[in-house]
GUVOFI-421526 format. One record per atom (N, C-alpha, C, O): residue in one letter; x, y, z. Coordinates in steps of 0.001 Angstrom, whole numbers, plus 524288, in hexadecimal, padded with zeros to 5 digits. Layout:
<nodes>
AXYZ;...
</nodes>
This chain:
<nodes>
M5FE9C32F2DEBF8A;M603D433126EC0B2;M6049C33677EBE16;M6021F337A4EBA24;S6080133999EC043;S6093833E96EBDD6;S60EF633EA8EBC4E;S6123033BFCEBEAA;G6102E341BDEB857;G61591341EBEB68C;G616C234707EB3E5;G6134234A27EB2D8;H61BCA347E1EB2CA;H61D8134C93EB016;H61D0534B8BEAA3F;H61F11347A7EA84C;S61A5534EFEEA770;S6194634E03EA1EF;S61E0934ED1E9E81;S620E1352A7E9F17;K61EE234B2DE9AE9;K622E934BDCE96FC;K6207E34DC8E91E2;K6233A34E45E8DF5;W61B6734EE1E91E4;W618AE3500FE8D0C;W61ABE35507E8A84;W61B2635546E85BB;A61C1135900E8D9F;A61E2F35DD3E8B63;A6233D35CB2E886D;A6243135EE9E8444;N6267235941E8A97;N62B4E357C6E8800;N62A39354B9E8305;N62CC73558DE7F08;I6267135133E8343;I6250334E25E7EA6;I622FB351BFE7A60;I6246E3512CE75D3;Q61F9D3557CE7BD1;Q61D8435928E7809;Q621D635C5EE757F;Q621DB35D2FE70C2;H6258335E2FE78BB;H629D73615BE76BC;H62CFC35E4BE72B8;H62E2A36048E6E81;R62E5035986E7404;R6318535667E707F;R62E7D354CFE6BAB;R6309F354A7E675D;K6296E3539BE6C69;K6262A35229E67F0;K625AA356C2E6432;K625B535610E5F70;G6252E35B86E6663;G624CC36025E631F;G629AF360F7E5FE3;G6295E36259E5B4B;R62E3636020E6243;R6332236094E5F64;R6337835C73E5B1E;R6352935D8CE56C0;Q631D7357AFE5C6D;Q6322D35379E58A1;Q62E803546DE5407;Q62FEB3537EE4F87;D629C935649E552D;D6260935761E5101;D6282A35B88E4D48;D6271035B74E489A;A62B3C35F29E4F6F;A62D6E3635DE4C3C;A631E236164E48C9;A63366363FFE450A;K633FA35CC7E4A0D;K6385535A9DE470A;K6367D3559AE4461;K6385935153E458F;R632D835639E40D0;R63037351B8E3E7E;R633F434E06E3BBF;R6337134946E3C49;S637BC3501AE38CB;S63B3D34CB0E35DC;S63E4934928E3983;S63F2434493E3854;N63FF134B49E3DFE;N642C03483CE41E0;N63F43343F8E441D;N640FF33F8CE44E1;I63A6434547E4528;I636A83417AE4745;I6358B33D39E4346;I63542338A1E44AB;W634E933EAAE3E59;W633EE33AC9E3A50;W63862336D5E3A07;W6377433224E3987;T63D30338B8E3A58;T641B633539E3A35;T6416A33133E3E9A;T6425332C8FE3DBB;K64027332FAE4346;K63FE532F81E47CC;K63B6B32B9AE474F;K63C14326FBE4873;V636DA32D77E459D;V6324E32A0BE4524;V63331325EDE40F6;V631CF32161E41B0;V6358132783E3C8E;V6368F323C5E385C;V63A3531F77E3A46;V6396031ADEE3925;R63E3E320F9E3D2A;R641CB31CFFE3F4B;R63EDA31959E42FF;R63FCC314A2E430B;E63B5131B88E4610;E6385331852E49B4;E634D831471E46C9;E6344530FF7E4871;I6328C31628E4277;I62F49312A7E3F52;I6329A30E3EE3D0F;I63100309B6E3D21;I6373A30F92E3B0D;I63AB230B98E38C9;I63C1D3077EE3CE1;I63BCE302CEE3BDE;I63DA83094AE4179;I63F13305ACE45B3;I63A5E3025DE4747;I63AD02FD9DE47E7;A635DD304E2E47EA;A6312930211E49A0;A62F952FDE6E45B5;A62E0D2F999E4737;A62FF22FF21E40B7;A62E842FB53E3CAE;A6325C2F6CDE3C88;A630E82F263E3B4D;R637552F7EDE3DCD;R63B5E2F3DDE3D9B;R63B302F03FE4255;R63B912EB7DE41C1;V63A9B2F279E4706;V63B1E2EF48E4BC3;V635F22EE6EE4E9F;V6359F2EB20E521A;G631EF2F15EE4D2F;G62D0C2F111E5023;G629302ED0CE4E40;G625502EC04E50E8;G62A232EAB5E49AC;G6268F2E6B0E47D6;G624752E78DE4269;G6203A2E5A4E4126;G627532EA6AE3F1C;G625B42EB06E39B3;G622F32F024E3895;G6228F2F390E3BF0;G621082F097E33C1;G61EDF2F57BE31E3;G619162F643E3299;G616F72FA35E30DA;D616722F295E3524;D610D92F315E360D;D60FF62F554E3B83;D6110B2F2B0E3F63;P60DFF2FA31E3BE5;P60D4A2FC88E4117;P6095E2F9A4E4483;P609982FA01E494D;D605C42F6C4E4213;D602012F3C1E4532;D604AE2EF4DE481A;D602D32ED89E4C2C;M6090E2ED83E45F4;M60BF02E934E4855;M610EA2EB0BE4B08;M613B92E7E8E4D5B;N612012F00AE4ABC;N616E42F231E4CBA;N615AC2F700E5015;N615622FB57E4E08;P614F42F647E5537;P613872FAABE589C;P617792FF1AE588A;P615FE303ABE58D2;R61C772FDCEE582C;R6206B301EEE5821;R61FEA30548E5336;R6206230A0FE5371;L61EF7302C1E4ED0;L61E32305AFE49FC;L6194A30905E4A5C;L6192830D69E4867;R61554306F6E4CD6;R6106E309E0E4D82;R6116030F06E505D;R60F5031314E4ECD;L6148130EE2E5491;L615C4313A3E5777;L6190D3175BE5429;L6184131C18E544A;A61CBD31530E5137;A6200A3187CE4DE3;A61CCE31B3AE49BB;A61DD731FBDE486E;L618EA3188BE47A7;L6158F31AE3E43A9;L6121E31F2CE45FB;L610DD322FBE4354;Q6109A31E90E4AE2;Q60DA7322B8E4D87;Q610FA327ABE4DE3;Q60F1132BFDE4CFC;K615EE326FDE4F35;K6197832B7BE4F8E;K61A3232DFAE4A28;K61A57332C1E49A3;A61AA332AABE4632;A61B4D32CA9E40E6;A6169032FE0E3F39;A6171B333FCE3CCA;K611FB32DFAE408B;K60D2F330CDE3F3B;K60CFB33605E420E;K60B90339FEE3FBF;A60E6933606E471C;A60E5E33AD8E4A35;A6124833ECCE4819;A6117434383E488B;A6169633CE0E45C7;A61A9E34055E43A4;A619AC341A4E3DEA;A61CD134458E3B7A;N6154433FB2E3BBC;N613E8340C2E3644;N6180233ED6E3269;N6191A34165E2E7D;V61A4233A4FE3392;V61E01337F7E2FF3;V61B0333615E2B1C;V616FF33380E2BB2;P61CD533749E265E;P61A16335ABE219C;P6196132FB7E2140;P61CB632CB8E22FF;K6150E32E1FE1EFF;K613C732886E1EAA;K617E632578E1BA1;K6193B32118E1D1B;D619EA327BAE176D;D61DE7324F6E145A;D622E432426E1787;D6257A32020E170A;T62435327F6E1AC3;T628D332781E1E1B;T6280C3231EE2210;T62BA332014E2310;I62363322CBE244D;I6222231EA4E2803;I6226631950E2561;I624B3315A5E2777;K62006318EFE20C8;K61FF8313F4E1DE8;K6258131221E1CBA;K626C530D8EE1D7F;N628D0315AEE1ADB;N62E333143DE199C;N631383129BE1E7D;N6347630F10E1E45;A6302931531E22E5;A632CA313C9E27C0;A6315F30E3DE2966;A634BD30B45E2B1D;I62C6E30CDCE28E2;I62AB730787E2A36;I62D6330395E26A1;I62F402FF88E286F;L62D94304BFE2193;L6300C30130E1DD4;L635DE30091E1EE8;L638052FC52E1E39;K6386C304C7E2097;K63DFA30467E2204;K63EA93010CE26E6;K642632FE0AE2757;G63B033019DE2A89;G63B582FE8EE2F4F;G63A962F8C7E2E6A;G63D0D2F58CE30FD;T637282F774E2ABC;T6361C2F1ECE29A6;T639D82EFA5E259D;T6398B2EB05E2454;G63D632F2EFE239B;G641432F110E1FE0;G63F762F10CE1A42;G642442EF24E16D9;Q63ACC2F327E192E;Q638CA2F346E13D8;Q63B152F7C7E10AD;Q63ADE2F7C3E0BE0;L63D422FB97E1364;L640352FFCDE10EB;L6458330022E1390;L645FA2FF44E1845;E6498A30166E107B;E64EBE301F1E12BD;E64EE8306DEE161B;E64CC630AEBE14A4;G6516B3067CE1A90;G651C330AFBE1E04;G6563830A6DE21DF;G658F130677E21FD;V656EA30E7BE2507;V65B0C30E79E28FB;V659A730ABDE2D60;V6551930A4DE2EDC;N65D8B3080EE2F70;N65CA43045BE33B3;N65D4430729E38F0;N6619E307D0E3ADF;Y658E2308CDE3B31;Y658FE30B96E4030;Y658CF307C8E44C0;Y6568B3038EE445F;E65B3730956E4908;E65AD330661E4DDE;E659B030A23E5259;E65AA630ED5E51F1;E657A130803E56A1;E6564B30B2FE5B27;E65A8D30AA8E5F4B;E65C9E3066AE603A;V65BCC30F0AE61B8;V65FB930F03E65DD;V65E2231305E69F2;V65BF43171CE68AB;R65F3A311D2E6ED2;R65DC63154DE732B;R662B331718E7607;R6663431400E7729;Y662DD31C2BE7726;Y6671931E5FE7A44;Y664CE320C4E7F3B;Y660533227FE7F5A;E66803320CBE834A;E6666A32317E8847;E66A6432739E89D8;E66F0D326A7E88CE;G6688D32B5DE8C53;G66C2632F80E8DBD;G669D333350E9198;G665BC3325EE93F2;Y66C8E337A9E922D;Y66B0933B9FE9608;Y66B28340FFE9383;Y66E513420EE900C;G6679E34467E9557;G66772349BEE9373;G6683634D93E97E4;G66B1434C7CE9B97;A665AC3520DE978A;A666333562DE9B79;A664AF3542FEA0DA;A660E13514EEA171;A667BA355C4EA4CF;A666C335460EAA43;A6668034E7EEAB1F;A6641E34CB0EAEE4;G668ED34B86EA7AB;G66917345DAEA83D;G6641E34306EA6D5;G6639733E61EA7F8;A66064345BEEA459;A65B8334335EA2C9;A65CAA33ED7E9EE3;A6600F33F5CE9B86;A659CC33A8CE9F62;A65ACE335F0E9C2C;A6582F33654E96D4;A653FD3389BE9642;L65AC53340EE92F4;L658BE333F8E8D99;L6591832E7FE8B5A;L65CFA32BC1E8C14;I654FE32CF1E889E;I655253284AE8556;I6545132A27E7FBF;I6509D32D02E7EA0;I657CA32883E7C43;I657C232A6AE76E1;I6574C325BDE733A;I65B01322BCE729F;D652C632522E70CF;D651EA320E0E6D1E;D65327322B7E6799;D6518B326F1E65F9;C6560531F7CE64C5;C657AC320F3E5F7F;C6565731CA7E5B92;C656023180CE5CE9;T6559931E4CE56B8;T6550231ABDE5250;T6593331C4BE4E65;T659163209EE4C4C;T65CE3318CBE4D68;T6618131A64E4A7B;T6636131631E46B6;T6624A3118EE4760;D6663B317F3E42BB;D668EA3145DE3F31;D66EC73147CE4023;D671CB31204E3D53;N670653177AE4440;N675FA317F1E4568;N676A43192BE4B30;N6765031DB1E4CCA;R677923152DE4E45;R67805315E1E53F7;R67C7E3197FE557C;R67C0131C93E5925;V680D631921E52AF;V6856831C51E53F9;V6840F32217E536E;V685463253DE56DB;R6818A32371E4F1A;R67FF5328DFE4E4C;R67C2B32AA6E527C;R67CB332EEFE549A;T6785932762E53AE;T67435328EDE5747;T6763D329B2E5CD0;T674F932D9BE5F50;V6795532613E5EC0;V67B54326AFE6419;V67EF032B5FE6470;V67F1032E0AE686F;S681E632C6BE6046;S6854633102E6035;S6820833600E6071;S683553399FE6353;D67DCD3362FE5D64;D67A6133AC7E5D5A;D677CA33B91E62A8;D6779F33FEEE64AC;V675C633758E64E7;V67319337B5E69F3;V676E13397FE6E30;V6759333CE3E7157;R67B883373FE6E43;R67F77338CAE722E;R680E033E8BE7198;R6815A34156E757A;H6818A34050E6CC9;H682F6345CAE6BD5;H67EAD34980E6DB8;H67FCD34D76E7034;I679D034838E6C8D;I6757434B8EE6E35;I6752534BCDE7425;I6744C34FF9E7661;L675D734755E76AF;L675AF34736E7C61;L67A1634A79E7EC2;L6792034DDDE8208;T67ED234973E7D21;T6834834C16E7F91;T68355351EEE7E5E;T684F235509E81AA;S681963537DE79B2;S6819C3590CE7853;S67D6535C0FE7B35;S67D60360DEE7B30;N679CE35938E7DB2;N675AC35BBDE80C8;N6761B35A7AE8696;N6724435AC5E8976;G67ACB35913E8845;G67BB73581BE8DCF;G679DB352DFE8FCB;G6798C3520DE9486;G6789B34F49E8C3F;G676DE34A19E8DCE;G67B203460FE8CF5;G67F9D34760E8BD7;S679A834121E8D80;S67D7333CF2E8CAD;S67AA6337F0E8B2A;S6761D33716E8C86;L67D6D334B0E885B;L67B5832FA1E86BF;L67C6532BA9E8B08;L680C832B44E8CF3;G67863328B6E8C8C;G67901324CBE909B;G679B131F5EE8E53;G679A431EA8E8992;T67A5631B98E91B9;T67AC531626E9007;T6755C313ACE8FE0;T6719B315CAE9204;E6750430F31E8D56;E6700530C72E8CF8;E66E0A30B0BE926C;E670D8308A5E9582;G6693B30C8AE9393;G666E430B69E989F;G667CC30F91E9CBC;G665E330F1DEA120;S66ABC313A8E9B55;S66C1831797E9F42;S6676E31AD1EA106;S6675131CA2EA57A;V6638731B93E9D94;V65EEE31EA0E9F23;V659C431BDCE9DFE;V655A231DC1E9F8E;A659F131775E9B4F;A6551B314D9E99B6;A6519131397E9E59;A64CC9313A8E9DD5;F653E131272EA2DB;F650C931111EA77A;F64DAA315B5EA985;F64A3331504EACC8;M64ED331A64EA7AB;M64BF931F0BEA960;M646F131FEBEA647;M6440D323A1EA748;F645EE31C7DEA285;F6416231D13E9F25;F63DFC31828E9F3D;F63FDE313D4EA02B;K638F9318F4E9E43;K63543314A5E9DE5;K633513144AE9845;K631433181AE962C;H633F130FC5E95D6;H6320330EEAE9091;H62C1730E1AE90ED;H62A4830A5EE935A;C6292031195E8E85;C6237431148E8F11;C620CB31444E8AA9;C623553170BE87AA;G61BAF313A8E8A4E;G61895316DEE86D2;G616BC31BA7E89C7;G6158031B53E8E6A;L616893201CE8721;L614C6324F6E8998;L610B432787E861F;L611B8328BDE8195;I60C1732855E8851;I607DB32AF4E858D;I6065632FC0E88BE;I604D132F44E8D47;V606BD3345DE8666;V605713393DE891C;V6002633B29E8739;V5FF4C33BD8E828A;L5FC9A33C07E8AE8;L5F76733E0CE89B5;L5F6FF343AFE8B8B;L5F9533451AE8F82;P5F414346EBE88BA;P5F3F634C87E89E4;P5F16034DDBE8F0F;P5EE5E34ACAE9138;S5F29D35279E90FC;S5F0223548BE95B5;S5EA40354A8E94F3;S5E8533560AE90C3;G5E76B35331E9908;G5E1BF35314E98B8;G5DF8534DACE97BF;G5DAC834CEAE980E;S5E2E3349E6E9692;S5E1093448AE95CB;S5DF0334261E9AF4;S5E1333437DE9F17;D5DAE533F56E9AB7;D5D87833D15E9F61;D5DC1C338E9EA1AB;D5DC913349DE9F8E;E5DEAD33A3EEA5FE;E5E29E336C1EA82E;E5E05733181EA9CB;E5E2B432D70EA8CD;D5DBC53318CEAC45;D5D96832CA3EADFA;D5D83032921EA957;D5D9213246BEA97F;K5D61232B7BEA530;K5D4BB3286BEA089;K5D9A83266CE9DD8;K5D9E4321EFE9C22;V5DD8E329CAE9D7E;V5E27D3282CE9B16;V5E4CF32395E9E15;V5E69531FC3E9BC3;M5E4C9323FFEA339;M5E70131FD8EA66B;M5E3F831ABAEA5AC;M5E64931689EA537;E5DED531B22EA590;E5DB9931676EA4E5;E5DCB9313CFE9FAE;E5DD9930F16E9F76;V5DCB2316E6E9B79;V5DD7E314B7E963B;V5E30E312A9E959D;V5E3DF30E58E93A7;A5E6E1315C9E974D;A5EC5B31463E9684;A5EDE330F7BE9981;A5F04730BEDE9753;L5EC7F30F4FE9E7D;L5EE0130AC8EA1AE;L5EB53305D0E9FCF;L5ED9E30196E9FEB;E5E6743065AE9E17;E5E3AB301C3E9C1A;E5E63C2FFC1E971B;E5E61E2FB12E9605;A5E89230351E940E;A5EB11301CAE8F25;A5F0A22FFDCE8FF1;A5F3212FE0EE8C3F;G5F29D3003AE94C9;G5F7CB2FE1EE95DF;G5FBEB3021AE9747;G60084300BCE97A4;A5FA6C30708E9817;A5FE3B30AFDE99B1;A6005A309C6E9F20;A5FDC63072FEA240;E6051230BAAEA037;E6078130ACFEA54C;E6062F30F14EA934;E605E330E14EADE5;D60562313DCEA747;D604813183BEAAD4;D6025531CDCEA7C8;D602EE31D30EA306;V5FFCF3206BEAA96;V5FE1532568EA86F;V6001B329A6EAC19;V5FEFE3298FEB0C7;V6031532D5EEA9FB;V6058733177EAD16;V6030C336B3EABB8;V602F33383EEA72A;A6010A33970EAFAC;A5FEDB33EA7EAEE6;A60310342B2EAFE4;A60566342C8EB418;N6040E3460AEAC16;N60828349FEEAC7C;N6060C34F2BEAE86;N601563501FEAE99;E609AF35277EB02A;E608473577FEB267;E6054C35AF4EAE8D;E6021E35E2EEB02A;D6064F35A4CEA974;D603BE35D91EA58A;D5FE9135B4DEA3A7;D5FC2D35D61EA009;G5FCD135704EA61F;G5F7D1354AEEA4C4;G5F8173505DEA0BE;G5F44134D91E9FF3;T5FCA234FBDE9E20;T5FD2434B7FE9A68;T5FD7C3464BE9D54;T5FEE63461BEA1EB;L5FC2E34224E9A99;L5FC6233CE9E9CDC;L6003633997E99BD;L6001733988E94EF;E60394336DBE9C81;E6073733340E9A0F;E6057232DB2E9B26;E6050232C17E9FA9;V6047032ACCE9708;V602F732551E9785;V607CC3220AE9650;V60A0232269E920F;I6096731EDEE9A0B;I60E1431B93E9978;I60C5C3160EE981A;I60912313C5E9AC2;T60EA2313EBE93E7;T60D3B30EAEE9233;T6121430B35E9217;T6167530D30E9253;P6115D30610E91BD;P615D7302A4E90D1;P6187230422E8BA1;P615F330696E8854;P61D69302B2E8ADC;P6204C30476E8642;P61F4830171E813D;P620F930328E7D13;T61C942FD01E817B;T61BA62FA25E7CA2;T617C42FD26E7946;T6141F2FF93E7B42;I6189E2FCF2E7425;I6155B2FFF8E7091;I60FA92FE4DE70F5;I60C2230191E70CC;Q60EC62F938E7179;Q609622F755E71B3;Q606822F97DE7672;Q602032FB22E7600;E6090D2F97EE7AFE;E6067F2FB6FE7FBA;E605CE30159E7F90;E601D93036BE815A;F609AE30407E7D67;F60957309ADE7CC2;F604C430B10E7935;F601A530E7FE7A77;E6046230863E74C7;E6002C30977E7112;E5FAD530851E7363;E5F71130B1DE7255;A5FA7C30432E768C;A5F57A302CBE78EC;A5F37B30735E7C63;A5EEDA3087FE7C3F;V5F6F030988E7F7F;V5F56430DDCE82ED;V5F410312ACE7FAF;V5F02D3154FE80B5;Q5F747313CFE7BCD;Q5F64E3186AE7880;Q5F104317FAE75C2;Q5EE0131BBAE75A0;K5EFEC3136BE7399;K5EAF7312A8E70D4;K5E65931301E7490;K5E24431524E732F;A5E6F8310EDE7946;A5E2BF31121E7D1D;A5E187316CBE7E98;A5DCFB3184BE7F04;L5E59D319E6E7F60;L5E4DB31F69E80BE;L5E24E3226AE7C49;L5DEBC32585E7D23;E5E42B32176E7784;E5E1E132420E7302;E5DC3E32269E722B;E5D8EE3258AE70A1;G5DB2831D61E7332;G5D5D631B6DE72BA;G5D22231DC8E76B4;G5CD6A31E10E75D2;A5D45731F7EE7B25;A5D139321F8E7F3B;A5D0C5327DFE7E70;A5CE8632AA2E81AB;G5D2F8329C7E7A0A;G5D26832F4EE78CD;G5D6F0332C5E7A4F;G5D68D3378BE79E1;F5DB4433078E7C16;F5DFCF33399E7D99;F5E3AC333E3E790D;F5E4C432FF8E767B;T5E5B633895E781B;T5E97A33967E73E5;T5EEC933AADE7634;T5EF7733EEFE7854;P5F28F33729E75E1;P5F7B733820E7825;P5FA8233CA6E7576;P5FA1933D57E70B8;E5FD5333FB1E7887;E600B4343BCE7660;E6060A34183E750F;E60902343CDE720C;Y6073B33CFAE775E;Y60C5033A84E768E;Y60BAB334C7E77DD;Y609363336FE7BC6;A60DD63316AE74A8;A60D8232BCAE75B2;A6124932927E7354;A612E532907E6E8F;E615A232713E76A2;E61A6532482E74CE;E61C2D3206AE78AF;E61B01320C2E7D56;I61F0631C87E76C4;I621F03190BE7A34;I6272631BC2E7B33;I629D531D4EE7785;T6288F31C55E8019;T62CD431FDAE8177;T6302731DA9E85E1;T62F3431961E87D9;M6340E320B3E875E;M6372B31F95E8C01;M635FB323F9E8FD7;M637DD32858E8F2A;K632EE322DFE93CD;K63125326DAE977F;K634A9326DBE9C4E;K635AB322BAE9E8E;P6368B32B73E9DEB;P639EB32BA8EA285;P6373732974EA758;P632A132A8FEA846;V63A033265EEAA65;V637DF32444EAF41;V6372A328A6EB337;V63329328F7EB5DC;N63B0632BF8EB396;N63AC133093EB6FF;N63C5433558EB3D4;N640E4335F7EB272;E63892338B0EB2B1;E639AE33D4DEAF8B;E63BCD341B1EB2F1;E639CD342B8EB731;T63FDB34443EB104;T641DD348EFEB38E;T6406434DA2EB029;T63F4934D0EEAB85;V640643522FEB278;V63F14356F4EAF9A;V643FF35A42EAEF3;V6468D35BA5EB2C8;L6454935B7EEAA1E;L6499435F07EA902;L6474D36457EA792;L64391364A8EA48F;S6498236871EA9AF;S647A436DB5EA88A;S64C3937137EA71A;S650C036FA6EA783;G64AFE375FEEA567;G64F06379C6EA43B;G652C8377EFEA00A;G6512D3758EE9C2E;E657D037909EA0CC;E65BC8377CEE9CE5;E65C57371EEE9C07;E65D703703BE97AA;D65B9936ED0EA025;D65BEB36920E9F84;D657BF36732E9BBD;D658D0363D9E9875;A652FD36949E9C2C;A64EBB367BBE98A9;A64FEE36958E9310;A64F083665DE8F65;V651F636E0EE9270;V6534B36FFAE8D33;V6578E36C97E8AC2;V6573A36B32E862B;K65B8A36B48E8DD2;K65FD0367F9E8BE1;K65DD036299E8A49;K65F4A36085E8635;M65A693605BE8D95;M6586035B2AE8C56;M654F135B4CE8776;M65529357BEE843C;Q651CA35F60E86EF;Q64E8235FC6E8245;Q651DD36048E7D5F;Q650BB35DEBE7957;R656053636AE7DC8;R6598C36415E7952;R65C0D35EE2E77DF;R65C9A35DA2E7343;L65D9035BDFE7BCB;L65FF3356BDE7AE0;L65C1135310E783D;L65D5C35074E746A;I65752352E1E7A4E;I6535334F78E7802;I6521B3511DE726C;I6518934DCFE6EF9;D651B43563EE7186;D6509C3582DE6C3C;D654D835675E6866;D653AB354C5E640D;E659BE356E4E6A04;E65E0C35561E6689;E65E0034F85E6572;E65F0C34DDBE610F;L65CCB34C69E6969;L65C5F346C8E688F;L657F43458EE64BB;L658A134273E611F;E6537B347FFE658B;E64EEE346DFE6239;E64FA5348F2E5CB1;E64D113471BE5913;D6532134CC5E5BFD;D6543834EC6E56C2;D6578234AEFE538A;D657D034B68E4EC4;N659F834724E5629;N65D2934348E5376;N6599833F1BE511E;N6565E33CD4E53DD;D65A3033E1EE4C09;D656B633A6FE4957;D65709334EEE4B97;D6533733205E4B58;D65B8633373E4DC7;D65C2032E27E4FDF;D6593E32D6BE550C;D6580F32901E568B;V6581C331ADE57C5;V6558C3315AE5CE2;V64FA73310CE5C22;V64D4333495E59EC;S64D5932CCEE5DFE;S647B632C1EE5D58;S6449D32DEEE621A;S6404E32FFBE6183;K646BD32D35E66D5;K6440232EB7E6B9C;K647EF3306FE6FC2;K64C3532E43E702C;V6466F33452E72C6;V64996335FAE773E;V646103360DE7C09;V641F43388BE7C08;Y647B73334BE8020;Y644C733327E8506;Y6481C335ABE894B;Y64CC9334A0E89B6;C645A8338F7E8C6C;C6487733BE6E9068;C645EC33B0DE95B6;C6412333AD1E961D;S6491C33A99E99C7;S646FF339A0E9F03;S644F533E96EA193;S642AD33E5EEA5CE;A645C334313E9F09;A6443F3480AEA168;A63FB934A95E9E7E;A63F4534A18E99BB;T63C6A34D46EA160;T6388F350CEE9F2B;T63B0235637E9F05;T63D69357E7EA2D3;L63A68358EEE9AA5;L63D1335DE9E99EF;L6395E36275E9AE8;L6357036316E9836;D63AB136595E9EC7;D637C036A52E9FFF;D63A7A36ED5E9D34;D63DB737191E9F7A;L6391836F8EE9838;L63BDF37346E94ED;L639EA378DCE95B2;L63548379ADE96B2;P63D6537CB2E953E;P63BB038224E952E;P637F4382FEE90A3;P6384F38040E8CB4;E63461386B8E9116;E6305D38788E8D21;E632A238865E87BA;E6306B3868DE83E1;E6370138B29E8758;E6393038C50E8233;E63B793877DE7FA5;E63C663877DE7AED;E63C6F38346E82BA;E63E9437E79E809A;E63A6737A5FE7FAE;E63B3A376B8E7CAA;A635F137AEBE823C;A631DF376DFE8205;A62F08376DEE7CD7;A62B80373B5E7C07;
</nodes>
């Protein structure tokens, strides 16, 4: 199958996030605390969700002592803030759909912040279920341009992947079921076959992607940036691919 690549957008956002390390550390630490509390304890071998969170922590160069303390807070061995997960749905530029996942210790503050960011950027907060049907919960593994598509398809499908999508820029998107175990099985199989993913996450992938360009793309990027700058916001998913002007990309 062929598709429109979101990799340029992922790279752009990843580059911004890497430049804001302290903000990323805050989000990853909260994710570790939640994973240790609800995912099955502090042993990553027995807790797949914690295992994924620790991979993110390693990629973000979070200090080992910070990781250790986060796990202890999650398991209740150290006193810490009681975080909970909450999801909001809304709309941005040109009516593009947004799913906003948050980790917070104060729902009132978080929903107020999210609503303010949306409305100040021409968006709006929706009701529960208003846009969720526009997304598919799945694993997404992006392989670089030049990867052997036939080999990727053979390895991925045998390991349990649902689909392999070839993009216009030559990158390959491997779609997996959303469970951590099935996602990890495909990722490990690909890495074992010599493929190095440029991106690998369990995500909310748009069922039908639209392309925003010009001022609409700039507005949507600004909205997403402001949401991601908020410490309570852990993930932002957008139904649109942004065709940004070069000076904004």
